[in-house]
C-alpha positions in Angstrom: 0.0 0.0 0.0 1.5 3.3 -1.1 1.3 6.3 1.1 0.3 9.8 0.1 3.3 11.6 -1.5 5.0 14.4 0.6 6.3 16.9 -2.0 8.8 18.1 -2.9 9.9 14.7 -4.2 13.4 13.5 -5.2 15.5 13.9 -7.1 16.0 17.3 -5.4 17.1 20.6 -6.9 18.6 23.3 -4.7 15.1 24.9 -4.6 13.2 21.8 -3.7 15.9 20.6 -1.2 15.7 24.1 0.5 11.9 23.8 0.6 12.1 20.2 2.1 14.4 21.5 4.8 12.0 24.3 5.7 9.0 22.0 5.8 10.9 19.7 8.2 11.8 22.7 10.4 8.2 23.8 10.4 7.0 20.4 11.3 9.5 20.0 14.2 8.6 23.5 15.5 5.0 22.3 16.0 6.3 20.0 18.7 3.5 17.6 17.8 5.0 14.0 17.6 2.0 12.6 15.6 2.3 15.3 13.0 6.1 15.1 12.7 6.0 11.3 12.4 3.9 11.4 9.2 6.9 12.8 7.3 8.7 9.5 7.8 8.2 6.1 6.3 6.4 3.6 8.4 9.7 1.7 8.8 12.0 4.8 9.0 15.3 4.2 10.8 17.0 6.9 12.9 20.2 7.4 14.8 19.7 10.3 17.1 22.8 10.9 19.2 23.3 7.4 20.6 19.7 6.3 20.4 18.4 4.1 17.5 14.7 4.4 16.5 12.8 2.4 14.0 9.2 3.1 12.8 6.6 5.7 13.4 5.5 4.4 16.8 9.1 4.6 18.1 9.5 8.1 16.5 6.3 9.3 18.3 7.5 7.9 21.6 11.0 9.4 21.1 9.6 12.9 20.2 7.1 12.8 23.1 9.9 12.1 25.6 12.1 14.8 23.9 9.5 17.6 24.1 8.5 16.8 27.6 12.1 17.6 28.8 13.1 20.2 26.1 10.7 23.1 26.9 10.1 26.1 24.8 11.9 24.4 21.9 12.7 26.5 18.8 14.6 25.1 15.8 16.3 26.4 12.7 17.5 24.1 10.0 19.7 25.0 7.0 20.5 23.1 3.8 24.1 22.0 3.7 24.2 19.7 0.7 21.9 17.5 -1.5 22.2 14.8 -4.2 19.4 12.7 -5.7 17.2 11.5 -2.8 19.6 12.7 0.0 19.8 15.9 1.9 22.3 17.0 4.5 21.4 19.8 6.9 22.9 21.6 9.8 20.7 22.9 12.6 20.5 24.6 16.0 17.7 24.6 18.5 17.2 26.3 21.8 15.2 25.0 24.8 15.3 24.9 28.6 14.8 22.1 31.1 12.3 22.1 33.9 14.8 23.8 36.2 15.1 26.8 33.8 18.6 25.9 32.4 18.8 27.0 28.8 20.7 25.1 26.0 21.6 25.7 22.4 22.0 22.4 20.6 24.0 22.2 17.4 23.9 19.4 14.9 24.1 17.8 11.5 21.6 15.4 9.9 21.8 13.2 6.9 18.5 12.3 5.3 17.4 9.8 2.7 14.0 9.8 1.1 11.8 7.3 -0.7 10.2 8.1 -4.1 7.1 9.5 -2.3 9.2 12.1 -0.4 9.0 10.4 2.9 12.2 10.2 5.0 13.3 6.6 5.4 16.7 7.3 7.1 17.7 10.1 9.5 21.2 10.2 11.1 21.7 13.0 13.6 24.8 14.1 15.5 24.1 16.7 18.2 26.1 18.7 20.8 24.6 20.7 23.6 25.9 24.0 24.8 24.6 25.5 28.1 23.7 29.1 27.6 22.3 31.9 29.7 18.8 33.0 29.0 20.2 36.4 27.9 22.3 34.6 25.2 19.2 33.2 23.4 18.9 34.1 19.8 15.6 32.4 18.9 12.8 34.7 20.2 9.8 34.1 17.9 6.5 32.9 19.5 6.3 29.1 19.8 5.5 27.4 16.5 6.7 28.1 12.9 9.8 30.4 12.6 8.6 33.7 10.9 9.9 34.2 7.4 11.7 37.4 8.4 13.5 35.8 11.3 17.3 35.3 10.6 18.5 31.8 9.7 21.6 30.1 11.0 24.1 31.8 8.6 22.5 35.2 9.3 22.9 34.6 13.0 26.6 33.5 12.5 25.8 30.1 14.1 
């Protein structure tokens, strides 16, 4: 049974890869595990830091845990490279824990898509940097990053 395609579809151009990255960023900024999981194949395989996740049910469980501890989460993704059905991105997100400690997490992801534009592989390497609340750079209201908010390169991150 084929799933509904999620354009843009591979093979990617610079324009469609950039669009795919922004759509992924927008999805993750909803902080809604069920919505985010729909962008991945039913048998999608992830490596996120040292955790390995397989399939939508595990993705939903992973994201539910993540956003229960990473509060006021705001993410920016930026295209790094693309070829055929693969995209590499760099990203940064800011959040705080339940004690009010703020962090900026930096990372890189390698993505592989199926023909319907669903992500079947996601490999993420992430490093966390404790920051003071006064050092935050992501100040938009929770949800989608506004189009006029600077990206990673503009913020010199």
